[in-house]
C-alpha positions as CSV (number, residue, x, y, z in Angstrom):
1,X,-0.4,-0.1,-0.3
2,X,1.1,3.4,-0.5
3,X,2.6,5.4,2.5
4,X,-0.1,7.6,4.2
5,X,-0.4,9.6,7.1
6,X,-3.3,8.1,9.8
7,X,-6.2,9.5,9.2
8,X,-7.5,10.1,13.0
9,X,-7.9,14.1,13.4
10,X,-5.7,15.9,15.3
11,X,-7.0,16.1,19.3
12,X,-6.4,20.1,19.2
13,X,-4.8,22.7,17.2
14,X,-0.8,23.1,17.9
15,X,0.8,24.7,19.8
16,X,4.0,25.8,18.3
17,X,6.8,28.0,20.4
18,X,8.6,27.6,17.4
19,X,7.9,29.8,14.9
20,X,10.6,28.4,12.5
21,X,8.7,25.4,11.7
22,X,6.7,25.6,9.0
23,X,2.6,24.1,8.2
24,X,3.4,20.4,7.0
25,X,3.3,20.5,3.1
26,X,0.2,18.0,1.3
27,X,1.2,14.5,2.5
28,X,2.1,12.9,-0.8
29,X,5.4,12.5,-2.7
30,X,7.4,15.0,-4.5
31,X,6.9,13.8,-8.6
32,X,10.4,12.7,-9.8
33,X,11.8,13.5,-13.2
34,X,11.5,10.5,-15.5
35,X,15.3,10.1,-17.9
36,X,14.7,10.4,-21.3
37,X,14.2,6.7,-22.9
38,X,14.0,5.6,-26.6
39,X,10.8,3.7,-27.4
40,X,9.9,2.0,-30.5
41,X,8.0,3.4,-33.2
42,X,6.6,-0.2,-34.6
43,X,6.1,-4.0,-33.5
44,X,9.3,-4.8,-35.2
45,X,10.5,-1.8,-36.8
46,X,13.8,-1.9,-34.9
47,X,13.6,2.2,-34.5
48,X,13.4,3.8,-31.5
49,X,12.2,7.8,-31.1
50,X,11.9,10.1,-27.8
51,X,8.8,9.5,-26.0
52,X,7.2,12.5,-24.5
53,X,8.7,14.8,-22.2
54,X,8.0,14.3,-18.6
55,X,6.1,16.9,-16.2
56,X,8.2,19.2,-14.6
57,X,8.4,17.7,-10.8
58,X,7.6,19.9,-8.3
59,X,10.3,21.3,-6.2
60,X,11.3,19.5,-3.3
61,X,10.3,21.3,0.0
62,X,12.9,23.1,2.3
63,X,14.3,22.6,6.1
64,X,14.3,25.3,8.0
65,X,16.5,26.2,10.1
66,X,15.2,23.8,13.7
67,X,14.6,21.0,11.1
68,X,17.5,21.0,9.5
69,X,19.0,21.2,13.7
70,X,17.1,17.9,13.8
71,X,18.2,16.3,10.5
72,X,21.9,17.1,10.5
73,X,22.0,15.6,14.4
74,X,20.5,12.8,13.1
75,X,22.6,12.3,10.1
76,X,25.7,11.9,12.5
77,X,23.6,9.1,14.4
78,X,22.9,7.3,11.3
79,X,26.3,7.3,9.8
80,X,27.6,6.2,13.4
81,X,25.2,3.5,13.0
82,X,26.0,2.8,9.4
83,X,29.5,2.1,10.8
84,X,28.5,0.0,13.7
85,X,26.2,-2.3,12.1
86,X,27.2,-5.5,11.4
87,X,26.6,-6.5,7.5
88,X,23.7,-8.8,6.8
89,X,24.0,-12.1,4.8
90,X,22.8,-11.6,1.3
91,X,19.2,-13.3,0.7
92,X,19.8,-16.2,-0.8
93,X,15.8,-16.2,-1.9
94,X,13.9,-14.4,-4.1
95,X,13.8,-11.2,-3.4
96,X,12.3,-8.1,-5.1
97,X,15.1,-5.2,-5.7
98,X,12.6,-2.5,-5.2
99,X,10.1,-3.8,-2.4
100,X,12.6,-6.0,-0.8
101,X,10.0,-8.8,-0.4
102,X,9.6,-11.9,-2.1
103,X,9.1,-11.7,-5.5
104,X,5.8,-12.2,-7.1
105,X,5.4,-12.6,-10.3
106,X,8.7,-11.8,-11.2
107,X,9.7,-9.8,-14.5
108,X,13.4,-9.0,-15.2
109,X,14.1,-5.5,-17.2
110,X,16.3,-4.6,-19.5
111,X,19.6,-4.0,-16.9
112,X,18.8,-7.4,-15.2
113,X,17.3,-6.6,-12.5
114,X,14.5,-8.3,-11.1
115,X,11.1,-6.7,-9.5
116,X,8.0,-7.9,-8.9
117,X,5.7,-6.8,-11.7
118,X,3.2,-4.9,-9.0
119,X,6.9,-3.2,-8.5
120,X,7.8,-1.8,-12.0
121,X,5.3,1.2,-12.3
122,X,7.2,2.4,-8.8
123,X,10.3,2.5,-10.3
124,X,9.8,5.7,-12.4
125,X,13.3,6.9,-13.7
126,X,15.0,3.8,-12.4
127,X,13.4,1.3,-14.7
128,X,15.3,0.2,-18.0
129,X,14.0,-1.3,-21.2
130,X,10.3,-0.4,-20.6
131,X,10.4,0.8,-24.2
132,X,10.9,-2.2,-25.8
133,X,8.7,-4.1,-23.6
134,X,10.3,-5.4,-20.2
135,X,7.9,-5.0,-17.2
136,X,5.3,-6.5,-18.5
137,X,6.0,-10.5,-19.0
138,X,6.8,-12.9,-16.4
139,X,10.0,-14.5,-16.0
140,X,8.9,-17.9,-16.4
141,X,12.2,-19.3,-14.7
142,X,12.0,-17.1,-12.0
143,X,8.8,-18.1,-11.4
144,X,9.0,-21.6,-11.5
145,X,11.6,-21.9,-8.9
146,X,10.2,-19.7,-6.5
147,X,6.8,-22.5,-6.4
148,X,8.9,-25.3,-6.1
149,X,12.4,-24.3,-4.2
150,X,10.7,-21.6,-2.0
151,X,6.7,-22.8,-1.3
152,X,6.1,-20.6,1.8
153,X,7.9,-17.4,0.4
154,X,5.7,-17.7,-2.2
155,X,2.3,-18.0,-0.8
156,X,3.5,-15.5,1.6
157,X,3.9,-13.1,-1.3
158,X,0.7,-14.2,-3.2
159,X,-1.3,-13.6,-0.2
160,X,0.8,-10.0,0.0
161,X,-0.4,-8.7,-3.5
162,X,-4.2,-10.4,-2.3
163,X,-4.2,-7.5,0.9
164,X,-2.3,-4.8,-0.9
165,X,-5.4,-5.0,-3.5
166,X,-7.7,-5.3,-0.4
167,X,-6.2,-2.5,1.2
168,X,-6.6,-0.2,-2.1
169,X,-10.4,-0.8,-1.9
170,X,-10.3,0.0,1.3
171,X,-11.4,-3.1,2.6
172,X,-8.9,-2.6,5.7
173,X,-10.2,-5.6,8.3
174,X,-9.6,-7.8,5.1
175,X,-6.4,-6.6,4.2
176,X,-5.2,-7.2,7.9
177,X,-6.6,-10.0,8.4
178,X,-4.8,-11.0,4.5
179,X,-1.9,-9.4,5.9
180,X,-1.8,-11.8,9.2
181,X,-2.6,-15.1,7.0
182,X,0.7,-14.6,5.4
183,X,3.1,-13.7,8.2
184,X,2.2,-17.4,9.2
185,X,3.6,-18.9,5.8
186,X,6.9,-16.2,6.6
187,X,7.3,-13.1,8.1
188,X,9.2,-10.2,6.2
189,X,9.5,-6.7,7.0
190,X,7.4,-5.6,4.3
191,X,4.4,-7.6,5.2
192,X,4.4,-5.9,8.8
193,X,4.5,-2.4,7.4
194,X,1.6,-3.2,5.0
195,X,-0.5,-4.3,8.6
196,X,1.1,-1.3,10.6
197,X,-0.6,0.6,7.7
198,X,-3.8,-1.3,7.8
199,X,-3.9,-1.1,11.5
200,X,-2.9,2.7,11.6
201,X,-6.3,3.1,9.7
202,X,-8.2,0.8,11.2
203,X,-7.2,3.2,14.6
204,X,-4.7,0.4,16.3
205,X,-1.7,2.2,17.2
206,X,-0.8,-0.1,19.3
207,X,-0.4,-2.6,17.0
208,X,0.8,-0.4,14.2
209,X,3.6,0.3,16.1
210,X,4.1,-3.0,17.2
211,X,4.6,-4.0,13.7
212,X,6.7,-1.1,13.0
213,X,9.1,-1.8,15.3
214,X,9.4,-5.5,14.4
215,X,9.7,-3.9,10.4
216,X,12.9,-2.3,11.7
217,X,14.9,-4.6,13.5
218,X,14.1,-6.8,10.4
219,X,15.8,-4.8,8.3
220,X,19.2,-3.9,7.2
221,X,20.3,-0.3,8.3
222,X,20.1,2.0,5.4
223,X,17.8,-0.2,3.0
224,X,15.2,0.8,1.4
225,X,12.5,-1.3,3.6
226,X,14.2,0.0,6.8
227,X,13.2,4.2,5.5
228,X,9.5,2.4,5.1
229,X,9.8,0.8,8.4
230,X,11.1,3.9,10.6
231,X,8.4,6.0,8.5
232,X,5.7,3.4,9.7
233,X,7.2,3.7,13.0
234,X,7.2,7.4,13.3
235,X,3.3,7.8,11.6
236,X,1.8,5.5,14.2
237,X,3.8,7.2,17.3
238,X,2.4,10.2,16.0
239,X,-1.0,8.3,16.3
240,X,-0.5,7.3,20.3
241,X,1.0,10.8,20.9
242,X,2.4,9.1,24.2
243,X,5.9,9.6,23.2
244,X,6.8,12.3,20.7
245,X,10.5,12.3,21.3
246,X,10.7,9.0,20.1
247,X,8.6,9.9,16.9
248,X,10.4,13.0,16.5
249,X,13.5,11.3,16.6
250,X,12.5,8.4,14.2
251,X,11.2,11.1,11.3
252,X,14.4,13.4,11.8
253,X,16.4,9.9,11.0
254,X,14.5,9.2,8.4
255,X,14.5,12.4,6.7
256,X,18.5,12.5,7.0
257,X,18.2,9.3,5.5
258,X,16.1,10.3,2.5
259,X,18.6,13.4,2.3
260,X,21.7,11.0,2.0
261,X,20.1,8.7,-0.4
262,X,18.3,11.8,-2.8
263,X,15.2,10.7,-1.8
264,X,11.7,12.8,-2.1
265,X,11.1,14.6,1.5
266,X,7.9,15.8,1.1
267,X,5.7,12.9,3.2
268,X,8.4,11.7,5.4
269,X,8.8,16.2,6.1
270,X,5.1,16.3,6.4
271,X,5.0,13.4,9.2
272,X,8.4,15.0,11.0
273,X,6.7,18.5,11.3
274,X,3.1,16.9,12.8
275,X,5.3,15.1,15.5
276,X,7.8,18.4,15.9
277,X,4.3,20.2,16.6
278,X,3.3,17.3,19.1
279,X,6.8,17.6,20.8
280,X,6.4,21.6,21.0
281,X,3.1,20.4,22.5
282,X,4.5,18.3,24.9
283,X,7.3,20.7,26.1
284,X,5.2,24.0,26.9
285,X,2.8,21.4,28.9
286,X,5.3,20.5,30.7
287,X,5.8,21.1,34.2
288,X,9.7,20.6,34.3
289,X,11.1,22.1,30.6
290,X,14.6,20.5,31.3
291,X,13.0,16.9,31.6
292,X,15.1,14.9,29.0
293,X,11.7,13.5,27.6
294,X,10.2,17.3,26.4
295,X,13.9,19.0,26.0
296,X,15.7,19.7,22.4
297,X,18.7,20.1,23.5
298,X,18.8,16.4,25.3
299,X,17.0,15.2,22.0
300,X,19.8,16.4,19.6
301,X,22.5,14.8,22.3
302,X,20.5,11.5,21.6
303,X,20.3,11.7,17.4
304,X,23.8,12.0,17.4
305,X,24.8,9.4,19.7
306,X,22.7,7.2,18.9
307,X,20.5,6.7,21.9
308,X,17.4,8.6,20.9
309,X,16.9,6.2,17.8
310,X,17.9,2.9,20.3
311,X,15.0,4.4,22.2
312,X,12.4,4.6,19.4
313,X,13.5,1.5,18.0
314,X,13.0,-0.7,21.7
315,X,9.5,-2.2,21.6
316,X,9.6,-1.9,25.6
317,X,9.7,2.2,25.2
318,X,6.3,2.0,23.1
319,X,4.2,-1.3,24.5
320,X,3.5,-3.1,27.4
321,X,6.1,-5.4,28.9
322,X,4.3,-9.2,27.8
323,X,3.7,-7.6,24.0
324,X,7.0,-6.2,24.5
325,X,9.0,-9.7,25.2
326,X,6.5,-11.0,22.6
327,X,8.4,-8.8,20.0
328,X,11.5,-10.6,20.6
329,X,10.3,-13.7,20.6
330,X,8.7,-13.5,17.2
331,X,11.7,-11.6,16.0
332,X,14.1,-14.5,16.7
333,X,11.5,-17.0,15.0
334,X,11.4,-15.1,12.5
335,X,15.3,-14.8,11.6
336,X,15.8,-18.7,12.2
337,X,12.8,-19.2,9.7
338,X,14.3,-16.9,7.3
339,X,17.4,-19.1,7.7
340,X,15.9,-21.8,7.2
341,X,13.4,-21.0,4.2
342,X,16.8,-20.1,2.1
343,X,18.3,-23.8,2.6
344,X,16.4,-25.7,-0.5
345,X,16.4,-29.6,-0.1
346,X,18.8,-31.5,-2.1
347,X,16.1,-33.6,-3.5
348,X,14.2,-30.3,-4.6
349,X,17.3,-29.0,-6.3
350,X,17.7,-32.1,-8.2
351,X,13.8,-32.5,-8.6
352,X,13.8,-29.1,-10.9
353,X,17.1,-29.3,-12.9
354,X,14.8,-29.2,-16.1
355,X,13.5,-26.3,-15.0
356,X,17.0,-24.3,-15.1
357,X,18.2,-25.8,-18.4
358,X,18.6,-23.3,-21.2
359,X,16.0,-24.1,-23.9
360,X,18.4,-23.6,-27.2
361,X,21.5,-25.7,-25.5
362,X,19.9,-28.1,-23.5
363,X,22.9,-27.4,-20.8
364,X,22.3,-25.8,-17.3
365,X,21.9,-21.6,-17.6
366,X,25.4,-20.0,-18.0
367,X,24.8,-15.9,-17.5
368,X,20.5,-16.1,-17.6
369,X,19.2,-13.4,-20.0
370,X,15.9,-12.5,-19.6
371,X,13.7,-11.4,-22.8
372,X,10.7,-9.2,-23.3
373,X,8.6,-12.2,-23.5
374,X,9.9,-13.6,-20.5
375,X,11.8,-16.5,-21.5
376,X,15.3,-16.3,-20.5
377,X,18.8,-18.6,-22.3
378,X,21.8,-18.1,-21.9
379,X,23.7,-14.9,-23.0
380,X,26.0,-16.8,-25.6
381,X,23.1,-19.0,-27.1
382,X,20.4,-15.6,-27.1
383,X,23.7,-14.0,-28.6
384,X,23.9,-16.7,-31.6
385,X,20.2,-16.6,-32.1
386,X,20.1,-12.9,-32.5
387,X,23.0,-13.2,-35.2
388,X,20.3,-15.1,-37.2
389,X,18.2,-11.9,-37.8
390,X,20.1,-10.9,-41.2
391,X,17.2,-11.6,-44.0
392,X,14.5,-12.2,-40.9
393,X,13.7,-10.6,-38.4
394,X,14.6,-11.2,-34.6
395,X,12.1,-12.9,-33.1
396,X,12.2,-15.3,-29.5
397,X,13.2,-19.1,-30.5
398,X,11.0,-19.8,-28.4
399,X,7.2,-18.2,-28.2
400,X,8.1,-16.2,-31.7
401,X,7.6,-12.8,-29.9
402,X,9.2,-10.0,-32.8
403,X,12.5,-8.7,-31.2
404,X,12.9,-5.9,-33.8
405,X,12.9,-2.6,-31.4
406,X,15.0,-5.3,-28.4
407,X,17.9,-5.9,-30.5
408,X,17.5,-2.2,-32.2
409,X,18.2,-1.4,-28.1
410,X,21.0,-3.6,-26.9
411,X,22.9,-2.0,-30.4
412,X,22.4,1.5,-29.6
413,X,23.4,0.9,-26.0
414,X,27.0,-0.6,-27.2
415,X,27.2,2.6,-29.3
416,X,26.2,4.8,-26.5
417,X,28.6,2.6,-24.1
418,X,31.4,3.4,-27.0
419,X,30.5,6.6,-28.1
420,X,30.8,7.6,-23.8
421,X,33.5,5.4,-22.8
422,X,35.8,5.9,-25.6
423,X,36.2,2.0,-26.1
424,X,36.3,1.3,-29.4
425,X,35.5,-2.6,-29.4
426,X,31.8,-2.2,-27.8
427,X,29.1,-4.8,-29.3
428,X,25.7,-5.3,-29.1
429,X,25.9,-9.2,-26.8
430,X,27.6,-7.3,-24.3
431,X,24.6,-5.2,-23.5
432,X,22.5,-8.5,-23.2
433,X,22.7,-7.8,-19.2
434,X,22.5,-11.3,-16.9
435,X,19.4,-11.7,-14.9
436,X,21.0,-11.2,-11.5
437,X,18.8,-13.4,-9.6
438,X,19.0,-16.1,-11.3
439,X,22.5,-16.3,-11.7
440,X,23.0,-15.8,-7.4
441,X,20.3,-18.7,-7.1
442,X,22.1,-21.3,-9.3
443,X,25.9,-19.8,-8.1
444,X,24.5,-20.8,-4.7
445,X,22.4,-23.9,-4.9
446,X,24.4,-25.6,-7.9
447,X,27.9,-24.8,-7.7
448,X,30.1,-27.5,-8.7
449,X,27.4,-27.5,-11.9
450,X,27.7,-23.7,-12.4
451,X,31.5,-23.6,-12.5
452,X,31.5,-26.7,-14.7
453,X,29.2,-25.1,-16.9
454,X,31.2,-21.7,-16.9
455,X,34.6,-23.9,-18.5
456,X,32.5,-25.0,-20.8
457,X,31.0,-22.7,-22.6
458,X,34.9,-20.8,-22.0
459,X,35.6,-23.9,-24.3
460,X,32.7,-23.4,-26.8
461,X,32.9,-19.6,-26.9
462,X,36.5,-19.7,-28.2
463,X,37.6,-17.5,-30.9
464,X,38.8,-21.1,-32.9
465,X,39.5,-24.4,-30.9
466,X,42.6,-24.4,-28.2
467,X,46.1,-24.9,-29.8
468,X,49.3,-23.0,-28.6
469,X,49.7,-19.5,-28.8
470,X,52.9,-18.3,-30.3
471,X,52.7,-15.4,-28.3
472,X,52.8,-17.0,-24.7
473,X,54.0,-20.7,-25.4
474,X,57.0,-19.5,-27.9
475,X,55.2,-21.8,-30.6
476,X,55.6,-21.2,-34.5
477,X,52.1,-22.3,-34.9
478,X,48.6,-21.2,-33.8
479,X,45.0,-22.2,-34.4
480,X,43.0,-19.1,-35.4
481,X,40.0,-17.8,-36.6
482,X,40.0,-17.1,-40.5
483,X,37.7,-14.4,-42.7
484,X,38.0,-15.5,-46.4
485,X,37.4,-12.2,-48.0
486,X,40.1,-10.4,-49.2
487,X,44.1,-10.4,-49.3
488,X,45.5,-8.3,-46.1
489,X,48.9,-7.5,-45.4
490,X,51.1,-6.0,-42.8
491,X,50.7,-2.1,-42.3
492,X,47.5,-1.7,-44.4
493,X,44.4,-0.9,-43.4
494,X,41.3,-2.9,-44.4
495,X,37.7,-1.8,-43.7
496,X,35.2,-4.6,-43.4
497,X,31.1,-4.4,-43.4
498,X,30.3,-7.9,-41.5
499,X,26.5,-8.8,-42.0
500,X,26.8,-12.6,-42.5
501,X,25.3,-14.7,-39.1
502,X,28.7,-17.1,-39.5
503,X,31.2,-13.7,-39.4
504,X,29.3,-12.2,-36.7
505,X,29.8,-14.6,-34.6
506,X,33.6,-15.0,-35.2
507,X,33.8,-11.4,-34.7
508,X,32.0,-10.9,-31.2
509,X,34.1,-13.8,-30.0
510,X,37.4,-12.1,-31.4
511,X,36.4,-8.8,-29.4
512,X,35.3,-11.1,-26.3
513,X,38.0,-12.9,-26.5
514,X,40.4,-9.9,-25.5
515,X,43.3,-10.1,-28.8
516,X,41.1,-8.5,-31.3
517,X,42.6,-10.2,-34.4
518,X,41.3,-13.0,-36.8
519,X,43.3,-14.4,-40.2
520,X,42.5,-12.7,-43.5
521,X,42.4,-15.2,-46.4
522,X,41.7,-14.5,-49.8
523,X,40.6,-17.3,-50.6
524,X,41.0,-21.7,-49.4
525,X,43.7,-22.2,-52.3
526,X,46.0,-19.4,-51.8
527,X,47.7,-20.9,-48.5
528,X,49.0,-17.7,-47.1
529,X,47.1,-14.7,-45.3
530,X,47.4,-12.1,-42.5
531,X,46.5,-11.7,-39.2
532,X,44.4,-8.6,-38.8
533,X,44.0,-6.6,-35.6
534,X,40.7,-4.8,-34.7
535,X,41.4,-1.3,-34.2
536,X,37.4,0.2,-34.2
537,X,34.2,-2.1,-34.0
538,X,31.2,0.1,-34.5
539,X,27.6,-1.6,-34.4
540,X,25.1,-1.3,-36.1
541,X,21.4,-0.5,-35.1
542,X,20.2,-3.9,-37.2
543,X,23.2,-6.4,-36.0
544,X,25.3,-5.4,-38.7
545,X,28.7,-3.6,-38.0
546,X,31.5,-2.1,-39.8
547,X,34.9,-2.5,-38.7
548,X,38.2,-1.3,-39.0
549,X,41.6,-3.3,-39.6
550,X,44.9,-3.1,-39.5
551,X,47.1,-6.4,-40.9
552,X,50.0,-7.7,-38.5
553,X,51.2,-11.1,-38.9
554,X,51.8,-13.2,-41.8
555,X,51.1,-16.8,-42.1
556,X,51.0,-20.2,-43.9
557,X,48.2,-22.3,-43.8
558,X,48.9,-25.8,-42.2
559,X,45.3,-27.2,-42.0
560,X,41.7,-25.8,-42.6
561,X,39.2,-26.3,-40.2
562,X,35.5,-25.5,-39.1
563,X,34.3,-23.9,-35.9
564,X,30.0,-23.2,-35.6
565,X,29.5,-22.3,-39.1
566,X,33.2,-19.8,-39.9
567,X,36.5,-21.4,-41.0
568,X,39.5,-21.9,-39.0
569,X,43.1,-22.5,-39.6
570,X,45.9,-24.3,-37.9
571,X,48.9,-21.5,-39.3
572,X,52.8,-21.6,-39.3
573,X,54.4,-17.8,-38.7
574,X,56.4,-16.1,-41.4
575,X,58.5,-13.9,-39.6
576,X,61.7,-12.1,-41.0
577,X,64.8,-13.8,-40.6
578,X,67.3,-11.8,-39.0
579,X,69.7,-9.9,-41.7
580,X,73.6,-9.2,-41.6
581,X,74.8,-6.1,-41.0
582,X,75.8,-5.3,-44.3
583,X,72.5,-6.6,-45.2
584,X,71.0,-3.9,-42.6
585,X,73.2,-1.2,-44.3
586,X,71.9,-1.8,-47.7
587,X,68.3,-2.2,-46.7
588,X,68.3,1.1,-45.3
589,X,69.5,2.9,-48.0
590,X,67.1,1.3,-50.5
591,X,64.5,2.4,-47.6
592,X,65.5,6.1,-48.0
593,X,65.2,6.1,-51.7
594,X,62.0,4.1,-51.8
595,X,60.5,6.8,-49.4
596,X,62.4,9.8,-51.2
597,X,60.2,8.1,-54.5
598,X,56.9,7.8,-52.6
599,X,57.4,11.5,-51.5
600,X,57.8,12.4,-55.0
601,X,54.8,10.4,-56.0
602,X,52.4,11.4,-52.8
603,X,53.5,15.4,-53.6
604,X,50.1,16.5,-56.3
605,X,48.4,14.5,-53.7
606,X,49.9,16.5,-50.9
607,X,49.2,19.6,-52.6
608,X,45.7,19.0,-53.1
609,X,43.1,21.1,-50.3
610,X,40.0,18.6,-51.2
611,X,41.5,16.1,-48.5
612,X,42.7,13.5,-51.5
613,X,45.7,12.3,-49.4
614,X,43.7,11.9,-45.9
615,X,40.7,10.2,-47.4
616,X,44.2,7.6,-49.0
617,X,45.7,6.9,-45.6
618,X,42.3,6.4,-44.2
619,X,41.8,3.6,-46.5
620,X,45.0,2.1,-46.6
621,X,46.7,3.8,-43.7
622,X,49.6,6.1,-43.1
623,X,53.5,5.1,-44.5
624,X,54.8,2.7,-42.1
625,X,57.6,3.7,-40.1
626,X,59.1,0.2,-40.6
627,X,60.9,-0.4,-43.6
628,X,60.1,-3.6,-43.4
629,X,56.9,-3.1,-43.6
630,X,57.0,-0.4,-46.3
631,X,56.9,-3.0,-49.4
632,X,53.7,-4.3,-48.5
633,X,52.3,-0.8,-47.9
634,X,53.5,0.4,-51.4
635,X,52.1,-2.5,-53.1
636,X,48.8,-1.7,-52.1
637,X,49.8,1.9,-53.0
638,X,51.4,1.3,-56.8
639,X,48.9,-1.7,-57.4
640,X,45.5,-1.3,-55.6
641,X,43.6,-4.8,-57.8
642,X,46.9,-6.3,-59.1
643,X,46.9,-8.9,-56.6
644,X,49.8,-10.5,-58.0
645,X,52.2,-8.1,-57.1
646,X,50.8,-8.3,-53.4
647,X,50.9,-11.8,-53.0
648,X,54.5,-12.0,-55.0
649,X,56.1,-9.2,-52.2
650,X,54.1,-10.8,-49.2
651,X,54.8,-14.4,-49.7
652,X,56.8,-14.9,-52.8
653,X,59.6,-18.1,-52.5
654,X,62.1,-15.3,-52.3
655,X,60.8,-12.2,-50.2
656,X,58.0,-13.9,-47.7
657,X,60.9,-14.3,-45.2
658,X,63.8,-11.0,-46.4
659,X,63.3,-7.9,-46.0
660,X,66.0,-6.8,-48.5
661,X,64.7,-8.8,-50.7
662,X,61.1,-7.3,-51.3
663,X,63.1,-3.6,-50.5
664,X,65.4,-4.4,-53.8
665,X,62.0,-6.1,-55.3
666,X,60.1,-2.7,-54.5
667,X,62.6,-0.2,-56.1
668,X,63.0,-2.6,-59.2
669,X,59.2,-1.8,-59.4
670,X,59.5,1.6,-58.5
671,X,61.9,2.6,-61.4
672,X,59.1,1.8,-64.5
673,X,55.9,2.4,-62.3
674,X,54.0,5.3,-63.4
675,X,53.2,7.7,-60.8
676,X,49.4,8.8,-59.7
677,X,47.6,5.4,-59.1
678,X,44.0,6.1,-57.8
679,X,43.5,5.1,-54.3
680,X,41.1,2.6,-53.5
681,X,37.2,3.5,-53.3
682,X,35.5,3.8,-49.5
683,X,33.1,1.6,-48.1
684,X,29.4,3.2,-48.5
685,X,26.8,2.8,-46.1
686,X,25.1,0.2,-48.5
687,X,27.6,-2.1,-49.7
688,X,25.9,-5.8,-49.9
689,X,29.4,-7.4,-49.8
690,X,32.2,-7.9,-46.9
């Protein structure tokens, strides 16, 4: 139920000796601004547009000088309490990230956070992915696990939702009865806070106080539920009127917490002002104005050293001794029951293994990712399914739900991340959020299986089959992924437009491996190729990509292979042999002469003001500084379409391992070449080949 003040009218107009305390504002939350997000223009269109702008939020109320003193003192005590509080172990059952209760009808959003479906409309700017359909469908995997692994919590959550509906309809007696029935299955702070609100509306201020004290002691200090419990306690104490100092201490701490967490203050500040008026009235009627119960100085001191809040959270302060003892007993029982409920019997886990399997790979879920339709797949399996959206719209493999806007959503997030972080290798599949609740459950209840599955996925998602790595093992061979398309050469740029599903998969694996490289072959029959290093990866909204690469090491193909549709090869590196001192001197002389000759050829382009030389260097890269790499670059400049020339310089019998032979070959070529070779054309956005 929404937070609301007690309905009971005040006993008399407040006597306010503190004129600095302004009247209470309306009891409602101030609206919060929504962050701009993209919304789909049409189902499956893959096109996103900005939504309508939200209304301008109302200004937050300002604290008076007296209120600031109270809240500042409470802030000191609150931070002291945070430092001394023993960290609580994270709950291992299914917990809503918003209401902190057991999930009911769980739905996972675009950032991997899971909420009760009824909580999603309350998230405001924190909800990610609503524009592409997240937040509507139930996460089927988590819902099934909740029913089987945590039946008591699931039943309590179901009754909680029924009670909330009755509360909203004004049927408070029935709501109280349903909350009580839910608490018989599982005691949690949410149910207690909800029952406290219902009891307060019914005029049972003592019962509301009892529930609020227990809820606050069950909640972690500083959590959202702790703040809610403080509000319930403060309003219940306001209604009782017997202990205005405790009510004021509770609500001052609440405002301090919300101010530190940048949450709306309007409602809690209204309750604080009501408590301040009651405190001032009690002070004006007190026989001894210096009594600690009505002294503002004593209250400020108690807030700073945490004694005032500790007294407010002590059931013996507000309830009869027998009732307070019952609260202590119920607290101990609730904590023990929560610990016991988190342990799922082994036979229950075994009986539900099918429920945590990916429908595509039929293995245990690894890095589970939820779709807007509610189905959950391994992130790697989902990525491969989205790769197939080449000549047909992207759809859920299970229910055929249209995923066109979802695909555009993750790919645009990848481009935004690359722009924001300046990381040139962000791709859409990295934006597939992992369902954190489900991953945590699998790691806790199936740790051995989860570790084995992670190792299996690492092996299967490698860019090529395992083999010796030349850089780490000192070997001259390796197994690498192969892109069969064109001829790549060292120090020469190569621009690619990737759209085929098999090459989307290969590029993603190359990026995820951290090495950011793959082999380029003109064709399987050529037998020689070059490793290309990915300098920049640009993800397009529909899953295609533009890849800017530059040539690195050359290799000789020893054996071709295949992995998941794309080619792989076992290769032998073609490293240059060392030169003698005289050969190094001769190579340096040739390199100088060749550079001078190339500069003469490029002079007309450099003199032009239309940026022709810049476009040329963007296409094939700048002239390399290393003389041993100069022949590769010059062969592309001079013979842009002469593959035999480029193959001869890079992989000829005499030149493949001798930089001097390559320089001599290039020198003789320049002696007969005609300057002014036309550069290769740039890749256009509507290219259909790779």
